[in-house]
PDB file with SEQRES, HELIX, SHEET and CRYST1 records, atoms N, CA, C and O in Angstrom:
SEQRES   1 A   53  MET THR LYS THR LYS ASN GLU ASP ARG SER GLY LEU PHE          
SEQRES   2 A   53  ILE PRO ALA GLY LEU MET ILE GLY MET GLY VAL GLY PHE          
SEQRES   3 A   53  TYR THR ASN GLN LEU VAL GLY GLY LEU PHE ILE GLY LEU          
SEQRES   4 A   53  GLY LEU GLY PHE LEU CYS MET ALA ILE ALA LYS PRO LYS          
SEQRES   5 A   53  ARG                                                          
HELIX    1 AA1 SER A   10  LEU A   12  5                                   3    
HELIX    2 AA2 PHE A   13  THR A   28  1                                  16    
HELIX    3 AA3 LEU A   31  ALA A   49  1                                  19    
CRYST1    1.000    1.000    1.000  90.00  90.00  90.00 P 1           1          
ATOM      1  N   MET A   1     -16.031 -24.551   1.325  1.00  0.00           N  
ATOM      2  CA  MET A   1     -15.641 -24.397  -0.070  1.00  0.00           C  
ATOM      3  C   MET A   1     -14.216 -23.857  -0.134  1.00  0.00           C  
ATOM      4  O   MET A   1     -13.858 -22.923   0.584  1.00  0.00           O  
ATOM      5  N   THR A   2     -13.429 -24.447  -0.986  1.00  0.00           N  
ATOM      6  CA  THR A   2     -12.066 -23.965  -1.169  1.00  0.00           C  
ATOM      7  C   THR A   2     -11.948 -23.280  -2.511  1.00  0.00           C  
ATOM      8  O   THR A   2     -12.601 -23.655  -3.485  1.00  0.00           O  
ATOM      9  N   LYS A   3     -11.111 -22.279  -2.538  1.00  0.00           N  
ATOM     10  CA  LYS A   3     -10.881 -21.568  -3.785  1.00  0.00           C  
ATOM     11  C   LYS A   3      -9.764 -22.262  -4.544  1.00  0.00           C  
ATOM     12  O   LYS A   3      -8.698 -22.525  -3.987  1.00  0.00           O  
ATOM     13  N   THR A   4     -10.001 -22.554  -5.789  1.00  0.00           N  
ATOM     14  CA  THR A   4      -8.981 -23.212  -6.592  1.00  0.00           C  
ATOM     15  C   THR A   4      -8.114 -22.199  -7.315  1.00  0.00           C  
ATOM     16  O   THR A   4      -7.009 -22.520  -7.753  1.00  0.00           O  
ATOM     17  N   LYS A   5      -8.603 -20.992  -7.439  1.00  0.00           N  
ATOM     18  CA  LYS A   5      -7.858 -19.950  -8.134  1.00  0.00           C  
ATOM     19  C   LYS A   5      -6.946 -19.215  -7.158  1.00  0.00           C  
ATOM     20  O   LYS A   5      -7.376 -18.835  -6.069  1.00  0.00           O  
ATOM     21  N   ASN A   6      -5.706 -19.017  -7.541  1.00  0.00           N  
ATOM     22  CA  ASN A   6      -4.753 -18.287  -6.703  1.00  0.00           C  
ATOM     23  C   ASN A   6      -4.947 -16.791  -6.947  1.00  0.00           C  
ATOM     24  O   ASN A   6      -4.649 -16.288  -8.030  1.00  0.00           O  
ATOM     25  N   GLU A   7      -5.444 -16.092  -5.941  1.00  0.00           N  
ATOM     26  CA  GLU A   7      -5.756 -14.672  -6.104  1.00  0.00           C  
ATOM     27  C   GLU A   7      -4.550 -13.813  -5.743  1.00  0.00           C  
ATOM     28  O   GLU A   7      -3.829 -14.096  -4.787  1.00  0.00           O  
ATOM     29  N   ASP A   8      -4.348 -12.766  -6.524  1.00  0.00           N  
ATOM     30  CA  ASP A   8      -3.269 -11.823  -6.279  1.00  0.00           C  
ATOM     31  C   ASP A   8      -3.821 -10.640  -5.486  1.00  0.00           C  
ATOM     32  O   ASP A   8      -4.667  -9.898  -5.985  1.00  0.00           O  
ATOM     33  N   ARG A   9      -3.355 -10.467  -4.283  1.00  0.00           N  
ATOM     34  CA  ARG A   9      -3.828  -9.375  -3.432  1.00  0.00           C  
ATOM     35  C   ARG A   9      -2.764  -8.311  -3.216  1.00  0.00           C  
ATOM     36  O   ARG A   9      -2.908  -7.460  -2.338  1.00  0.00           O  
ATOM     37  N   SER A  10      -1.711  -8.348  -3.996  1.00  0.00           N  
ATOM     38  CA  SER A  10      -0.624  -7.389  -3.784  1.00  0.00           C  
ATOM     39  C   SER A  10      -1.043  -5.973  -4.176  1.00  0.00           C  
ATOM     40  O   SER A  10      -0.398  -5.012  -3.758  1.00  0.00           O  
ATOM     41  N   GLY A  11      -2.091  -5.823  -4.956  1.00  0.00           N  
ATOM     42  CA  GLY A  11      -2.574  -4.500  -5.324  1.00  0.00           C  
ATOM     43  C   GLY A  11      -3.192  -3.740  -4.170  1.00  0.00           C  
ATOM     44  O   GLY A  11      -3.443  -2.540  -4.284  1.00  0.00           O  
ATOM     45  N   LEU A  12      -3.439  -4.414  -3.067  1.00  0.00           N  
ATOM     46  CA  LEU A  12      -4.006  -3.744  -1.898  1.00  0.00           C  
ATOM     47  C   LEU A  12      -2.974  -2.931  -1.129  1.00  0.00           C  
ATOM     48  O   LEU A  12      -3.334  -2.137  -0.260  1.00  0.00           O  
ATOM     49  N   PHE A  13      -1.687  -3.123  -1.444  1.00  0.00           N  
ATOM     50  CA  PHE A  13      -0.654  -2.367  -0.749  1.00  0.00           C  
ATOM     51  C   PHE A  13      -0.719  -0.882  -1.097  1.00  0.00           C  
ATOM     52  O   PHE A  13      -0.418  -0.041  -0.250  1.00  0.00           O  
ATOM     53  N   ILE A  14      -1.101  -0.548  -2.317  1.00  0.00           N  
ATOM     54  CA  ILE A  14      -1.114   0.856  -2.728  1.00  0.00           C  
ATOM     55  C   ILE A  14      -2.188   1.650  -1.974  1.00  0.00           C  
ATOM     56  O   ILE A  14      -1.866   2.679  -1.381  1.00  0.00           O  
ATOM     57  N   PRO A  15      -3.458   1.207  -1.975  1.00  0.00           N  
ATOM     58  CA  PRO A  15      -4.433   1.986  -1.191  1.00  0.00           C  
ATOM     59  C   PRO A  15      -4.150   1.957   0.310  1.00  0.00           C  
ATOM     60  O   PRO A  15      -4.432   2.930   1.010  1.00  0.00           O  
ATOM     61  N   ALA A  16      -3.595   0.852   0.809  1.00  0.00           N  
ATOM     62  CA  ALA A  16      -3.257   0.803   2.233  1.00  0.00           C  
ATOM     63  C   ALA A  16      -2.161   1.810   2.546  1.00  0.00           C  
ATOM     64  O   ALA A  16      -2.221   2.498   3.565  1.00  0.00           O  
ATOM     65  N   GLY A  17      -1.160   1.899   1.677  1.00  0.00           N  
ATOM     66  CA  GLY A  17      -0.096   2.880   1.875  1.00  0.00           C  
ATOM     67  C   GLY A  17      -0.615   4.303   1.806  1.00  0.00           C  
ATOM     68  O   GLY A  17      -0.177   5.168   2.564  1.00  0.00           O  
ATOM     69  N   LEU A  18      -1.548   4.545   0.898  1.00  0.00           N  
ATOM     70  CA  LEU A  18      -2.126   5.890   0.794  1.00  0.00           C  
ATOM     71  C   LEU A  18      -2.914   6.253   2.049  1.00  0.00           C  
ATOM     72  O   LEU A  18      -2.836   7.386   2.524  1.00  0.00           O  
ATOM     73  N   MET A  19      -3.670   5.302   2.586  1.00  0.00           N  
ATOM     74  CA  MET A  19      -4.450   5.592   3.794  1.00  0.00           C  
ATOM     75  C   MET A  19      -3.530   5.843   4.996  1.00  0.00           C  
ATOM     76  O   MET A  19      -3.784   6.737   5.804  1.00  0.00           O  
ATOM     77  N   ILE A  20      -2.469   5.052   5.105  1.00  0.00           N  
ATOM     78  CA  ILE A  20      -1.518   5.266   6.197  1.00  0.00           C  
ATOM     79  C   ILE A  20      -0.808   6.607   6.015  1.00  0.00           C  
ATOM     80  O   ILE A  20      -0.645   7.361   6.973  1.00  0.00           O  
ATOM     81  N   GLY A  21      -0.387   6.901   4.782  1.00  0.00           N  
ATOM     82  CA  GLY A  21       0.264   8.174   4.510  1.00  0.00           C  
ATOM     83  C   GLY A  21      -0.648   9.358   4.750  1.00  0.00           C  
ATOM     84  O   GLY A  21      -0.201  10.405   5.217  1.00  0.00           O  
ATOM     85  N   MET A  22      -1.931   9.198   4.434  1.00  0.00           N  
ATOM     86  CA  MET A  22      -2.886  10.277   4.677  1.00  0.00           C  
ATOM     87  C   MET A  22      -3.051  10.518   6.174  1.00  0.00           C  
ATOM     88  O   MET A  22      -3.125  11.661   6.625  1.00  0.00           O  
ATOM     89  N   GLY A  23      -3.109   9.428   6.938  1.00  0.00           N  
ATOM     90  CA  GLY A  23      -3.223   9.575   8.387  1.00  0.00           C  
ATOM     91  C   GLY A  23      -2.012  10.262   8.984  1.00  0.00           C  
ATOM     92  O   GLY A  23      -2.147  11.148   9.828  1.00  0.00           O  
ATOM     93  N   VAL A  24      -0.821   9.854   8.546  1.00  0.00           N  
ATOM     94  CA  VAL A  24       0.403  10.491   9.031  1.00  0.00           C  
ATOM     95  C   VAL A  24       0.461  11.945   8.580  1.00  0.00           C  
ATOM     96  O   VAL A  24       0.892  12.817   9.335  1.00  0.00           O  
ATOM     97  N   GLY A  25       0.027  12.208   7.346  1.00  0.00           N  
ATOM     98  CA  GLY A  25       0.030  13.572   6.824  1.00  0.00           C  
ATOM     99  C   GLY A  25      -0.904  14.491   7.586  1.00  0.00           C  
ATOM    100  O   GLY A  25      -0.558  15.640   7.860  1.00  0.00           O  
ATOM    101  N   PHE A  26      -2.086  13.996   7.931  1.00  0.00           N  
ATOM    102  CA  PHE A  26      -2.997  14.806   8.739  1.00  0.00           C  
ATOM    103  C   PHE A  26      -2.416  15.048  10.135  1.00  0.00           C  
ATOM    104  O   PHE A  26      -2.546  16.138  10.690  1.00  0.00           O  
ATOM    105  N   TYR A  27      -1.779  14.025  10.688  1.00  0.00           N  
ATOM    106  CA  TYR A  27      -1.219  14.141  12.034  1.00  0.00           C  
ATOM    107  C   TYR A  27      -0.081  15.157  12.083  1.00  0.00           C  
ATOM    108  O   TYR A  27       0.029  15.921  13.042  1.00  0.00           O  
ATOM    109  N   THR A  28       0.763  15.168  11.053  1.00  0.00           N  
ATOM    110  CA  THR A  28       1.917  16.069  11.038  1.00  0.00           C  
ATOM    111  C   THR A  28       1.627  17.372  10.308  1.00  0.00           C  
ATOM    112  O   THR A  28       2.508  18.224  10.190  1.00  0.00           O  
ATOM    113  N   ASN A  29       0.399  17.539   9.815  1.00  0.00           N  
ATOM    114  CA  ASN A  29      -0.018  18.729   9.072  1.00  0.00           C  
ATOM    115  C   ASN A  29       0.761  18.887   7.757  1.00  0.00           C  
ATOM    116  O   ASN A  29       0.991  20.004   7.294  1.00  0.00           O  
ATOM    117  N   GLN A  30       1.157  17.768   7.171  1.00  0.00           N  
ATOM    118  CA  GLN A  30       1.858  17.736   5.881  1.00  0.00           C  
ATOM    119  C   GLN A  30       1.178  16.679   5.011  1.00  0.00           C  
ATOM    120  O   GLN A  30       1.754  15.620   4.764  1.00  0.00           O  
ATOM    121  N   LEU A  31      -0.038  16.954   4.546  1.00  0.00           N  
ATOM    122  CA  LEU A  31      -0.847  15.954   3.860  1.00  0.00           C  
ATOM    123  C   LEU A  31      -0.198  15.469   2.571  1.00  0.00           C  
ATOM    124  O   LEU A  31      -0.143  14.263   2.331  1.00  0.00           O  
ATOM    125  N   VAL A  32       0.289  16.372   1.745  1.00  0.00           N  
ATOM    126  CA  VAL A  32       0.845  15.973   0.449  1.00  0.00           C  
ATOM    127  C   VAL A  32       2.088  15.113   0.638  1.00  0.00           C  
ATOM    128  O   VAL A  32       2.252  14.099  -0.040  1.00  0.00           O  
ATOM    129  N   GLY A  33       2.955  15.511   1.546  1.00  0.00           N  
ATOM    130  CA  GLY A  33       4.149  14.716   1.817  1.00  0.00           C  
ATOM    131  C   GLY A  33       3.809  13.324   2.331  1.00  0.00           C  
ATOM    132  O   GLY A  33       4.429  12.338   1.932  1.00  0.00           O  
ATOM    133  N   GLY A  34       2.827  13.250   3.214  1.00  0.00           N  
ATOM    134  CA  GLY A  34       2.392  11.953   3.737  1.00  0.00           C  
ATOM    135  C   GLY A  34       1.820  11.068   2.652  1.00  0.00           C  
ATOM    136  O   GLY A  34       2.064   9.861   2.634  1.00  0.00           O  
ATOM    137  N   LEU A  35       1.051  11.669   1.736  1.00  0.00           N  
ATOM    138  CA  LEU A  35       0.479  10.887   0.642  1.00  0.00           C  
ATOM    139  C   LEU A  35       1.562  10.334  -0.281  1.00  0.00           C  
ATOM    140  O   LEU A  35       1.489   9.179  -0.702  1.00  0.00           O  
ATOM    141  N   PHE A  36       2.561  11.150  -0.594  1.00  0.00           N  
ATOM    142  CA  PHE A  36       3.637  10.670  -1.464  1.00  0.00           C  
ATOM    143  C   PHE A  36       4.458   9.575  -0.785  1.00  0.00           C  
ATOM    144  O   PHE A  36       4.845   8.604  -1.435  1.00  0.00           O  
ATOM    145  N   ILE A  37       4.724   9.715   0.491  1.00  0.00           N  
ATOM    146  CA  ILE A  37       5.458   8.674   1.208  1.00  0.00           C  
ATOM    147  C   ILE A  37       4.640   7.388   1.264  1.00  0.00           C  
ATOM    148  O   ILE A  37       5.181   6.303   1.052  1.00  0.00           O  
ATOM    149  N   GLY A  38       3.347   7.498   1.547  1.00  0.00           N  
ATOM    150  CA  GLY A  38       2.483   6.317   1.586  1.00  0.00           C  
ATOM    151  C   GLY A  38       2.367   5.642   0.235  1.00  0.00           C  
ATOM    152  O   GLY A  38       2.350   4.414   0.157  1.00  0.00           O  
ATOM    153  N   LEU A  39       2.287   6.428  -0.833  1.00  0.00           N  
ATOM    154  CA  LEU A  39       2.216   5.859  -2.174  1.00  0.00           C  
ATOM    155  C   LEU A  39       3.512   5.132  -2.518  1.00  0.00           C  
ATOM    156  O   LEU A  39       3.485   4.035  -3.076  1.00  0.00           O  
ATOM    157  N   GLY A  40       4.630   5.739  -2.186  1.00  0.00           N  
ATOM    158  CA  GLY A  40       5.919   5.098  -2.439  1.00  0.00           C  
ATOM    159  C   GLY A  40       6.076   3.802  -1.654  1.00  0.00           C  
ATOM    160  O   GLY A  40       6.577   2.809  -2.183  1.00  0.00           O  
ATOM    161  N   LEU A  41       5.650   3.808  -0.394  1.00  0.00           N  
ATOM    162  CA  LEU A  41       5.736   2.595   0.410  1.00  0.00           C  
ATOM    163  C   LEU A  41       4.806   1.502  -0.120  1.00  0.00           C  
ATOM    164  O   LEU A  41       5.144   0.320  -0.077  1.00  0.00           O  
ATOM    165  N   GLY A  42       3.638   1.901  -0.617  1.00  0.00           N  
ATOM    166  CA  GLY A  42       2.722   0.924  -1.203  1.00  0.00           C  
ATOM    167  C   GLY A  42       3.312   0.255  -2.429  1.00  0.00           C  
ATOM    168  O   GLY A  42       3.203  -0.961  -2.584  1.00  0.00           O  
ATOM    169  N   PHE A  43       3.941   1.040  -3.309  1.00  0.00           N  
ATOM    170  CA  PHE A  43       4.578   0.466  -4.487  1.00  0.00           C  
ATOM    171  C   PHE A  43       5.764  -0.413  -4.095  1.00  0.00           C  
ATOM    172  O   PHE A  43       5.989  -1.460  -4.703  1.00  0.00           O  
ATOM    173  N   LEU A  44       6.521   0.007  -3.085  1.00  0.00           N  
ATOM    174  CA  LEU A  44       7.660  -0.774  -2.640  1.00  0.00           C  
ATOM    175  C   LEU A  44       7.211  -2.121  -2.069  1.00  0.00           C  
ATOM    176  O   LEU A  44       7.796  -3.156  -2.387  1.00  0.00           O  
ATOM    177  N   CYS A  45       6.195  -2.107  -1.244  1.00  0.00           N  
ATOM    178  CA  CYS A  45       5.678  -3.358  -0.672  1.00  0.00           C  
ATOM    179  C   CYS A  45       5.115  -4.272  -1.764  1.00  0.00           C  
ATOM    180  O   CYS A  45       5.277  -5.490  -1.695  1.00  0.00           O  
ATOM    181  N   MET A  46       4.463  -3.696  -2.759  1.00  0.00           N  
ATOM    182  CA  MET A  46       3.924  -4.503  -3.851  1.00  0.00           C  
ATOM    183  C   MET A  46       5.069  -5.132  -4.646  1.00  0.00           C  
ATOM    184  O   MET A  46       4.980  -6.295  -5.039  1.00  0.00           O  
ATOM    185  N   ALA A  47       6.135  -4.382  -4.883  1.00  0.00           N  
ATOM    186  CA  ALA A  47       7.272  -4.917  -5.632  1.00  0.00           C  
ATOM    187  C   ALA A  47       7.971  -6.021  -4.842  1.00  0.00           C  
ATOM    188  O   ALA A  47       8.471  -6.975  -5.436  1.00  0.00           O  
ATOM    189  N   ILE A  48       8.014  -5.911  -3.528  1.00  0.00           N  
ATOM    190  CA  ILE A  48       8.641  -6.941  -2.713  1.00  0.00           C  
ATOM    191  C   ILE A  48       7.760  -8.189  -2.643  1.00  0.00           C  
ATOM    192  O   ILE A  48       8.273  -9.308  -2.670  1.00  0.00           O  
ATOM    193  N   ALA A  49       6.446  -8.009  -2.554  1.00  0.00           N  
ATOM    194  CA  ALA A  49       5.524  -9.145  -2.391  1.00  0.00           C  
ATOM    195  C   ALA A  49       5.315  -9.917  -3.689  1.00  0.00           C  
ATOM    196  O   ALA A  49       5.034 -11.115  -3.635  1.00  0.00           O  
ATOM    197  N   LYS A  50       5.439  -9.287  -4.841  1.00  0.00           N  
ATOM    198  CA  LYS A  50       5.184  -9.956  -6.118  1.00  0.00           C  
ATOM    199  C   LYS A  50       6.097 -11.160  -6.365  1.00  0.00           C  
ATOM    200  O   LYS A  50       5.592 -12.240  -6.675  1.00  0.00           O  
ATOM    201  N   PRO A  51       7.423 -11.018  -6.241  1.00  0.00           N  
ATOM    202  CA  PRO A  51       8.281 -12.155  -6.575  1.00  0.00           C  
ATOM    203  C   PRO A  51       8.129 -13.351  -5.627  1.00  0.00           C  
ATOM    204  O   PRO A  51       8.503 -14.465  -5.994  1.00  0.00           O  
ATOM    205  N   LYS A  52       7.597 -13.151  -4.431  1.00  0.00           N  
ATOM    206  CA  LYS A  52       7.490 -14.243  -3.464  1.00  0.00           C  
ATOM    207  C   LYS A  52       6.305 -15.151  -3.732  1.00  0.00           C  
ATOM    208  O   LYS A  52       6.120 -16.133  -3.013  1.00  0.00           O  
ATOM    209  N   ARG A  53       5.500 -14.861  -4.734  1.00  0.00           N  
ATOM    210  CA  ARG A  53       4.334 -15.688  -5.030  1.00  0.00           C  
ATOM    211  C   ARG A  53       4.726 -17.003  -5.599  1.00  0.00           C  
ATOM    212  O   ARG A  53       3.863 -17.825  -5.907  1.00  0.00           O  
TER     213      ARG A  53                                                      
END                                                                             
């Protein structure tokens, strides 16, 4: 079966960035800083991926 609808998956960058940032934050003992960096990277990746659709 093929999907005829073009699905937008760019919203997955935000939770992925948060999980990566949380992991880095736990590793460096700076959880809040890691979360903010991961959130920012998630939004940045989403903004870059959107126009290429």
